[in-house]
N, C-alpha and C positions, 0 to 999 in steps of 0.2 A: 344413204348407207340402204344396204342390201338384207334381205331376209335370205337365211341359207336353209336347205333341207340337206341334213345329214345322213349319209348312206353308211348304216353300222358297220359294213364291210371294209370302208376305206379307212387308210392309215393304219392297218394292223400288218405287224411283222411277226410272223409265227413260226420262224427258224428254218424256212424252207430253202434260204438263198445259199449258193455253193461257196465255201469259204477255203476252199482245200490251198490256196495260195497265199492265205492271210493269217497268222496267228492269232490264237483267242488272248487277249490281254487282260480283260475283266470280266467277271461273270458273278451274278447273282444266281443261282440255279433257281431254274422255272421260271425267272422273270426277265432278265435282261443278259445279252451278252456283247461284249464290244472287241472288235478286232484291230489288229496294227494298223490296218488299211484305213481304219477310222469309220469303216461300216458298223452298223448297229442292228442287232436283232431284239426285238421285243417280243415275248411271248403273249398269246392270248389270255392274260389272267382272268379278265373279267369282260363280258360281253358288253359291247358299245350299243346303246339303243337310241331311237329317236325320241323326239321332244313330247311325244304322246303321253298324257297324263291319265292316270285312272279317274274316270269321272266322278267317283265318290269324293274326291278330295277338293272338287269345286277350285282347280287351279289350271290357269291358262298358260302354255309354255311354247316359246317359239326359240329358234336359234338365229343369231344375227352376226354379222361380220362389224368387226371393229378396225381391223387393219389388214387389207386385203394383201400387202406387200409381205407381211410377216406371218400371213395367216391365223392372226390373232382372232378368236371370235367369243361368243358368250352364247349361254342358254339362260332365258329370262323365265322367271315364274311369277305369276300374278294371281293371288287368291281373289275369288269373287264372291265368298260370303260375307267378309267384312266392307263395312261401308266407310266412306271418308277417306282420308289420306293415310296411308301406311309408311311404317319405317322401311327405308331401302338398305339392303344388306349387299355388299360386294363379296363375293366368296371365291377363295382360291382352294383347289382340291389337292390333295395330299399324293405321294408318290415318291418320295426321296429326290423329287425334282427331275427324276431321269424317266419315270412312267406315270401312268394314270392320264384321265381324261374326264372332262365335263360329262362326257357322253357316257361314262361308265355307268353300268346299271345301279351299281351301289350308291352313287352320288345323285343318280337322276332320282331314285325313290326317297333318299334322306332329304335332299333339297325341296321336293315337291311336298313331302309332308311337314317340313319345317315350315314351308311358306303357307301351308293351310292351318297348321297349328298356333304358330306364332304370330299369323298375320301381317306378313311382311312381304314386300316385293324383293326378290333376288335375282342378282346378277352374277351367274357361275361363269367364272373365266378360264377359257382355256389356254394357257400361256405355252411359250416355247418348252422344249425339254432339253436337258442335258444328257449325254456329252456333246451332243451337236451344238447346242446354245449352252454354254456354261453361264454360270452366274456372272454379271448381274442381269442375264437377259430375262428371266422370270421377274426381276423387280421391275424392270423397265415396263415390261408388259402389264404388270399390275398398276403400274403408276399411270400407264397410257389408258388402261381401262377406266381408272378413276377420273381421268381427264375427259374421255369420250362420254362419260356420264354427265358430267359437268356441262359438255357441249350439249348434249342432247335435252338437259334441263334449260338451257339459254335459247335453245332453236324451237322446242316445244313444237315440232312439226305434226301435222295431222296425221301422217303415216305412223308415227310413235305414239300418238294419244292414247291408245289401248293400255299401255304401260306407264307412260309419264304423268297422266292425269291421275294416276292412284298414288303416286309417290309424295311422301313429305320429304322435301330436299333438305329440311333443318333438322333430320333424324337420319342421317347416313352412319353406318357401321361397316368396318373392314374386318372380315373373317376368314378362318380357314381351319383345315386340320392338318398336323404333321407339316410336310414341307409347305403346305398352303398357310399354315397357321405363321411360319416364319417368314413368307413372303407379305402377310397382312402387316406383320410386325415392322418390317423392313419399308414397306410403303408409308406406314404411319409415321416412322421415324424420318423419312425423307420430307413428308409435309410438315412434320414439327422440328426439322433439323435446328440444333443449338437454342430452342427455346424460343427463337425468333420468327417463327411462322406467320407469313402474312396471310390472314383471313381471306384476302381477296383471291389468292391463288385457287381457292376452292368455291367462291360464291358463284352461283347462289347455294352449292352444297355447304351443309355442316356437319363435321365429323363427330358424332357423338359418342363412339367407343370403339373397342376393338375386342374381337373374339377369338381366343388362341386356344384351340383343341387339340391337346398334346403335342404342342409346339415342338418342331424338331430343331434341336439344339446340340452342339456336340463340344469337344474339347480334347485336347492330347492327354490330360490327366484323367483317369476314370473315376467315376463318382461309385457310390457302394451299389446303387440300383444297376449300374451297368455291370459291375463285378459279380452281383450275388444273385440278380433276379433270374430265376429259372423259367425259360420260355418254352412253352408247349410246343408240339411238333406242328409246323404250318403257322409259327407266328408271324404276324404282320410285319414285325420289326425285330430282328436279332442283333447283336452287336456287330458281328462282320458284316451283315449287309448295311448296316447303318455307316461303318467305316468305307465301305465300296461306294455307297451312294455320295458321300462326301468326297471321295476320291475322283469321281466321274463329274461333279457339279461345281466344286470350287475352282476359282482360277489356277491354271497349270501352276504347280511348285507351291502353293498354298499348303499351309497344314490346319489341322482342325481348330487352331487357335485363332485362325482369321476371323475378324469380328463379324463376319457374316453368319459363321457357325457357332462361336462363342461371343455373344454380346457382352460377356463379364469378363473377358480375358484382358491380361494386362495390356494396355496400350490402346484398348479399345474407347471409343468416345463413351464417356460416363453415362448411364442411363439417365441421370438426373438433369444432363443437359439438353434433353430433348423434351419438346412441348408436347406431350402425348396425353390422350383423353383417358378417361376411365377405360380399365380394362378388365374382362373376364377371361381367366385362365381356367381349362378344364384338363384335368390332370388323371392319369389311370394308375390305380394301385399296383397293377402287375406290370408296368410299362418298364421298360428298361430307362425311359426318359424321365421317369417320376422325379428322381433327387434334381436333375437340371432344372426341371420346370418348377419345383418349389424353390430352388436358388434363386431363379431369375424373379419369382414373385416377390421373394424376400428383399431382393436388391431394389426391385421397383417400389415397394413398399417403404424402404429405407430413405429412397430418393424423394420420397413425398408424393409418389403417384398413387392414383386410387386403384387398387387391384382387388378385384373379387375373384378368390380361388375356389374350386370345387373339385374334391376328390371323389372318383367313383370305385366303390371298394369291390374287389373280387375280379375285375376285368382288365384287359391288357390293352394294348396299341390298337388303336383303329375299330374298338369294339362295336363303334355306333354305325358302321358302314360295312363290316366284313362279317361279323360273327352273327350267328341265328340261335345260340343257346337262350334258354329261358332267362337267365341272368342278366345276358345281354340285353337282351329285349327290355328287360325292367329297367336297367341302367340307361338304356336309349330313352326311354319314357320319361325319367328323371331328367336327362339332360336336354331334352325339349323343352320341358317345364322350367328349367332353370334360364333357357337361351330366351324364351318367351317373356319371363320376368324381366331379363336384362334389358332385352330390345324395347321393351314398353315401359321401363321405370318412369 
């Protein structure tokens, strides 16, 4: 396994390519453009940063390659203040499956702080994006990342001792926000498919829980929060942008009642048929996804799954990484405390 050094200037598409001979077919203004010839422009929404961490946090971070053939990599965070073995969190970033990066400054800051506050080792996965790699590519990358962690735990090489020696492999969590929460859920369902999961598939890892922060689900029939929630200018997720993300990420020809988008849709595998660990679902009061998230929690609870839901009042989608208002900061501190309690229960 190789350690990589990320150049923040790499893999950025800033809209300077000439597409005069190709028609624009999909666009989320200021974020992504997709052309008929298959080319994609991604705007520089947020800066990419190196793995350097503020020394005050006492967290060591490094970038590692998981699969060089698909350019799958991860950023590791290991706190040094805490002693003994620590829970391990495998995290997937958001971005509608189409944008975002583990190296985005907002995720780097959020996860380095979470590692320090919650006292956990974090593997933040940089998966392939749609529309170049439509679903299930991101799910496959998520599963491969978990299997990579398993292999590292079995090998326990001296080169990786700096982080492996800190992990409690009997306390592993899958987590993510928005599209990343969708990935975490789908990887967990794959591991517990039909309630007949074989524990040996993960051994020596033991999946203790999933953390779904504002999970990105959808459906053809609109919910009340999708129809009625007024989004402020510059909102992280609007109904039109949500529809476009699904249009770009689902298999060609699928609609929003595909089970990857709508796990409660008619014809989808019943949630009770999955062998899932306890889950925590973080919901934002001002998020268009609020009702879908609440319906998901209710369905899980009705199926006998252990679900802990938390509603954050007065804030919208992705408040914990994108907004700097005083209220968002207060709610982010609350979220950190809730995550710490769930991970260390």
